[in-house]
N, C-alpha and C positions, 0 to 999 in steps of 0.2 A: 389904362394899365393892360399889358398881354396876359391872355389866359395861363395859370399854370399849365406845363407839357403833363401829361399822362404816362409816366416812367413803372419800369415795373413794380418798384416798390411801393408808388403808391395805388397802382393797381392792386397789388396783394393788401394793402392796407384796407382797402375798399372792401375787398371779396372776403376778407375776414368780419366786419363789423358787420357787413351784413349777414355772415353766417350768424352771428352772436345775434342779430336781432330778431334770426327767424327761431328761435328757440325760446317758447317764453320759459322764463325764470319761475322753479319751481320752489316753492313754499309750504310747507305741511302744513294742512289749516289744523288750526286749535281744535282739541279736542272738546265737542257738544257736549260736556257732561260737567258735572259739579266737582268741587275739589277734593272733595270728600264721600269715601261710600258711607249711607245709611249704617247704622249699629256697629259701625267698624269698631269704635272705642267700645263700647261695651262686650265687645265681641272678642275684643283682645285682651278685657278684664279678666276674662274667666278663664284664658288659656291656659293651660294647665302646662303644657310644654313648647312654648312658642320660643320662636327663633328667628334672629337677625336673616336668616338666609331665604330669599326670596323662592316662591314654590317653584319656578322656572327654573331654579339650578338644585333643586331637589330631584337628586336622580331615583327613578321609579323604584329601583330595588331597595333604598332608603326606606321610602315612604310604606311600600308595604311589604313587610317583614315576614309575613305568612309565606312559606317556602312551597305549599302546594301552589298558592297564590300565583305568586310570583312562575312558577314551572307554566302555568296558562298561560299568563301573560308571553314569558318566552315563544311558546308553542303559537299564539295567537300571533308578535310578532314575524316568525317563520312563514306560515301558512294563510295570514289572510288576504281575502282576494282585495278587498277595498286597496287595504297597502299596496299591494302587487300595482295597481291599477295607477295609483300617484308614481311608483316609482316610475312606472312607463310613461306618465304623462311628464316627467323632469327630461326624459330621455327625447322624447318627441318636442320638447322646447329646445334642446338643446342641439338638436338637429336641425332645426326652423334655424336658430341663432346662428348653425356654420353657415349657411345657407347663406342667410344675409351676409356674415361677414365675406363668403367667398364673393359677394356681388362688388367689394370693395377693388377685387383684383382683375384684371382681364381674362379670358378666357383662352388659352389657344388649343387651337383645332390641327391634327395632321389630315391634308384631305388630296384626295385625288380627283379632278372632274376631267370629263371630256364633252365635246360639243362639235357635228356635224349638222352643215346645213346646205342645200344647192346655190352656188354661186349666179352671176346674171348670164354667165357663158355657160353653162349648162352643165360645169364642173362642180367637184364638191369642196368646201371648205371644212378642214379640222383642224380643233387647236385641243391640244392636252395641255393639263398642266397639275403640278403636284408642290406639296412644299407646305409651310405652317401659316395659318390664318389667323386673324384675331380679328370676331365681329363684333362691332358696335358696342365697343367697352366707354363705358361713361364716366370722363373725369367729374366726380363729387366735389363740384367746387362751392356748390352752397349747401353742401351735407346731408343732400336727401336720402342717399343711401346709407349713410353713416348711421342718420337718425334713425331707420328704418330699424339697423342692426341694433341699436343702443335700446330700439323699443323690446327687440326680442330678447337682448339679452337680461331687460327685467322682466320679461316674462318668466327666463329661466331660472331665476331668485324667487318669483313668485309661486313656480310650479314647486321649489323646495319649501319654501313655507307653508303650502297645502299638503305635502309629503308630511309633513311633523303636526300640524294640524288634523291628520289623519291619525295617526300615531296615537296624540293624546289623546284623541277620541276613541281609540280603538282600547286603550288600556283602560281608560276610566269606565266604557262598557263593561270589559271583562271583570274588570273588580264589582260593577253596579251586579249584575249578573252573577257571579258567585256570591253575592253577599244576598242576593234574591234567593236564588238556593239554596243557604246557610237557612233564610227565614223559612221558606217553604218546608225545610227538613223541623225544625222548630214549631211551627204552625200542625202539623202532620203528628206530630210527637205529642201534643196539648191536644189534639181531635182524638188519637188514637185514646189515650188516657179518659178525657172523657166520656168517649164511647163506650169504655168499660166500665163508667162509675156509673152511666145513664143504664147500662146492660143489668148491672147488680139494684140498682134503684127500679128499674121493671119488674125485675123478678122478686123482689119484698113484696112491692104494690099488687105484682098479682098473686101472693101468697096473702097478702094482708085480706086482698078482697076474696079470695076464695074462703076466707075465713071469716068474712061478714066484718072485718076493721076498718076496708077501703070503702069506695063509693065507686061506681063506673067513671064518674068523672076523674077519679085520682088515676084510676088505671089509664084511660084515654089521654090524659096528662102526660103521662109517665113515656106510653108508646110513641107518643108525636113526639117528644125533645131525645128518645131513641131515633125515632128516623129523623130528626133533622141534624143528628150527629153523624147519621151513615150519609148524609145530605154534603154536609161540609166534611168528609172525609174522601169521597170522590171528586168535589170542587178540590182539595189542596191537592189531591193527587194528580189531577188535571194538570193543575197548575206548575207545579213541579215538574212534569213531563215537557210542556211548553218551555218553560225557563232552562231545563237542559238541551232543549233543539237552539233554544236562542243563545246559547252558549258553544253549542258545536258549530254553528253559523261563524260564528268571531273566531274560534279557533281554526278554521279548516278543518277541520277534521273531526274523529268518534273520541269523545272523551277518554283518557287514560285512564288505566284502573285504578288509579288512588284517588281519581276526583269524582268517579262513579260509582261513591259508597252510600251504603244504605242509608236511610234517614234519620236512623239509630247512632249512627257513627259520627254528625256531623253535627254542633252547634254554632249560633251565634258567639255565644257567650267563651266557645273557644278562640277565637279570632283574636289575636290583638288589639288595641285599639291605638285607632291610624294618629300618626303625630298630626300637630298643628300647626297652622301655616300662617305667618302673617297676611293682612290684608294688603298694607302697602299703600301709597299716593295714588288715584287712578291716572293721572297722567304719565307716571311710569311703567306702573301693573300694566295696563292696556298695549302698551306699545312693545311688553314683551311676549303678548299673542303671536302665536305664527299667524291666525287669520287675518287681525288686524295688520300685521306687516304683511300680508302678501294682498289685502287691499291697499295698501301704500305702494306698495311696489306695480299694482296694474297703473295704480294712478299717474306713477310715474314715464310708465310705459305710454298711456295716453298721451301725454304731454308730449314725447319725444312724437309720436305720431303728428302732433301738428308742427310740428319743424318741419317736419316731408313732404305734411299737405302745404306748409309754405314756401316751400321751396320749390315745388312744381310751379309756380308762376313764374321762377326764373329761367333763364339761357340754359338747355342742357346741349351741353359740350361730347359728342360720341366719336370714338375712334375707329373705323376700321383698317385692316392694313394686312398685308399677306408677303412674304418673302419663300421663294420657290422657284419652279424649274419649269418653263414655258414653251412646247413645240407643236407644230405642225402635226408631227407625225406621235406614235406610243412609244417607238422603239428607240425616238431621238431624245425625249425625256432623261433629265440629267446628264447630258454628254455636254461637251466644252459648248460655251457661247449660249446655253438655253438658259442663263438663268435669268430672274427676272424678279420684281418687285412693286408693291403698290402701296400707297399712304393717303385714307381717304377722312380725312378730320370733316364732322356734320355739326353745324350749330341751328339747334332750333329753339326759336324763342315763340311761345303761345302766343297766339292771334284772337284766333275765334276757337272754341269748343263747348259749345252753346252749354257754356257754365258747368261746366263737368270739374275743374278746377275749384271751381266757389263750392261746387256741394261737396268735395269731397274734403274742403276746409273747412266747412259748416258741420260734419260729420265728424268729424274729427274735434273740433271742440267741445259738440254736445256730448262724445263718447268721453272726454275730459269732465266735463261736469257732472256726466254720471258719475262716472269713477270718484269726483269727490264725493258725492251724496251719499254709495254705496259705503267709503272709507268712513264716512261721520254715520252711517247707519252701523258699521261691525262694532265703532267704537261704542254707541249707544248699547247695541246688543251685548257687548262683552261687561260693560257695566251694571246692564240690567243683570245678567247672570251672576255675575259679582256678589253683587247685593240683595240678592235671592240666596244664594250660599250663606250669605254671613246673616242673613235674618234665620236661616234655619239653624246655623250652629248658636245662635244667641239664646236660641227657644227652645231648641229639641230636646238637648239636655235636661233642662227642667221639665218637660214630659215626660219625660221618661221617667225621673223619679216620682212625678205624680201617680204614673199609669203604673208603677211597678206598688207602688204605696196602695192603690185602689186593690191591684191583683190581690193583695196580701191582707186588704182589710176583706175585700169578698170570700179570698179562702176561709179565712176565721168566721165568715158569716156560715157558709157552707158546713164548715165542720162543726158550729153550735146547733145549727138547724139541723143535720143529721141526728146530733146527737139526741135532739129533742123529740124529733120526728122518732125515732128507735123507742123512746122513754113515752110516746104517745103525748107528748105537750105542744107539740107543731103539728101543723096538716103537713097533708101532701104536699098539696099546692104552694104552701113556702118552700118544702125542699126542692122542688122543681123550679122554684123561681131564683133559687138560691144557686141552684148549678147552672142554671140559662146565664145568668149575671158572671158566674166566675167563668164561664169559657170565654164570654165575651169580651173580658177584661185581659182574661188571660190571653186571647188572639191581638189583641188590641198594644199589649204591652211588644207581643213580635214583630208585631207592624212599626213600633216606634223605634224596636231595637236596632232593626235594618234600616229606617231612614235616617238614624242617626250616623250609622258607619257611611250609608249611600252619600249624604250630605258632604259627611269632609273627604269623599271623594270626588261627588260635584267641586267642592271647594279650590280642591286639589288643581282638576283640571280646568275650570276656567280664571283662575292665576295663572296658566301656561306652562304648569306641571306635565310631567309625562314623556319629554324630549329628551331631557338627559339621563344617559344612562350611566351605570357607575363605570369609572375605569375609563371613560372617553374626556 
């Protein structure tokens, strides 16, 4: 039986088959996480304003209803340098992709060249040429160049997802620091009120001591609590300054006048409650997060690089040619009869490269496996962040109610103890202990109240909320 002749159609089929075999089949790795979030059911049952809309589809202007906070977020989106870097990274990736796309097309240059060299007869030989040149244009038969272009295109998409992740983190950070400033203001108010109360107690104890109604121990105890309140005031003032500096960095500019109010003008209690968001199913929720999508796009890019590394083992055909004018005298260029052209195809088949191509392929495969691990780690990290936020949502409200009840009980105990002390039925130590306990309970309540709001912000962020803006 005679062998089948290699026709152009058969050769094209063989080349297409080879090209398809070079590209590894991409299959999204299964999420290495459970099918549901811990405490998702209990968190949903206590939701006061749950909605079926995923967090990633809720515009941040809808989630954050406080006008001042929304203005701060707007300023941060315009001025934050991390966000600017993320946007510029997209431009760099796009430029790289355009370079890869340009490799698919021949580069045409206009050139003029000349050479003079001595001849055997003692004269000088001159050759001048001018025209259009195509140098080493690669016929991408095995999709090496196209695979590199595909990888660059995926990197463009990945940089876009990175930009979304930066924006989500920025919005959440601005909201979190804003709430921290509100908590600082509340803590300052509590500390200032406590300082005033302890000053009154210290004066009363000093008066009783001068009249022999209190001991030196009572006086020193009152002075100690007064000094402790002064320490707390200094600490709270410093913490507020630090949080304000953090907010300035996020905004990329000084705080606007209405955001730099005195502590007496702001309070966590003045902020509207943040809406609740549904947890959803991990397999759907996590793939909505930009950082997870970024990791997957980088995995796809690494997959394309394997195809380019495999194509390097196959023959490479390059074309070099020119068309123009050639003359022995510079003044004779472009005259009639000086037209010339050249066409020089070249086929190179790698035979020995000291293992370079094999090493490049091994590197590409290892990079792909690394990208798989990074993608799985991104999913696991996202799952843990959502689970943590859900755990906070399920318990922080109850903790706040208990802490509020504790603060109210301590206030009642202080009122009764103060009344008994003024009537001589309780000792100064009982009064100082009640003051100390109330101060600690009030500060703890402020902290838990801030944690409730900040946890709502965190849940919105880890579920992918913050990228969508109203009107888009």
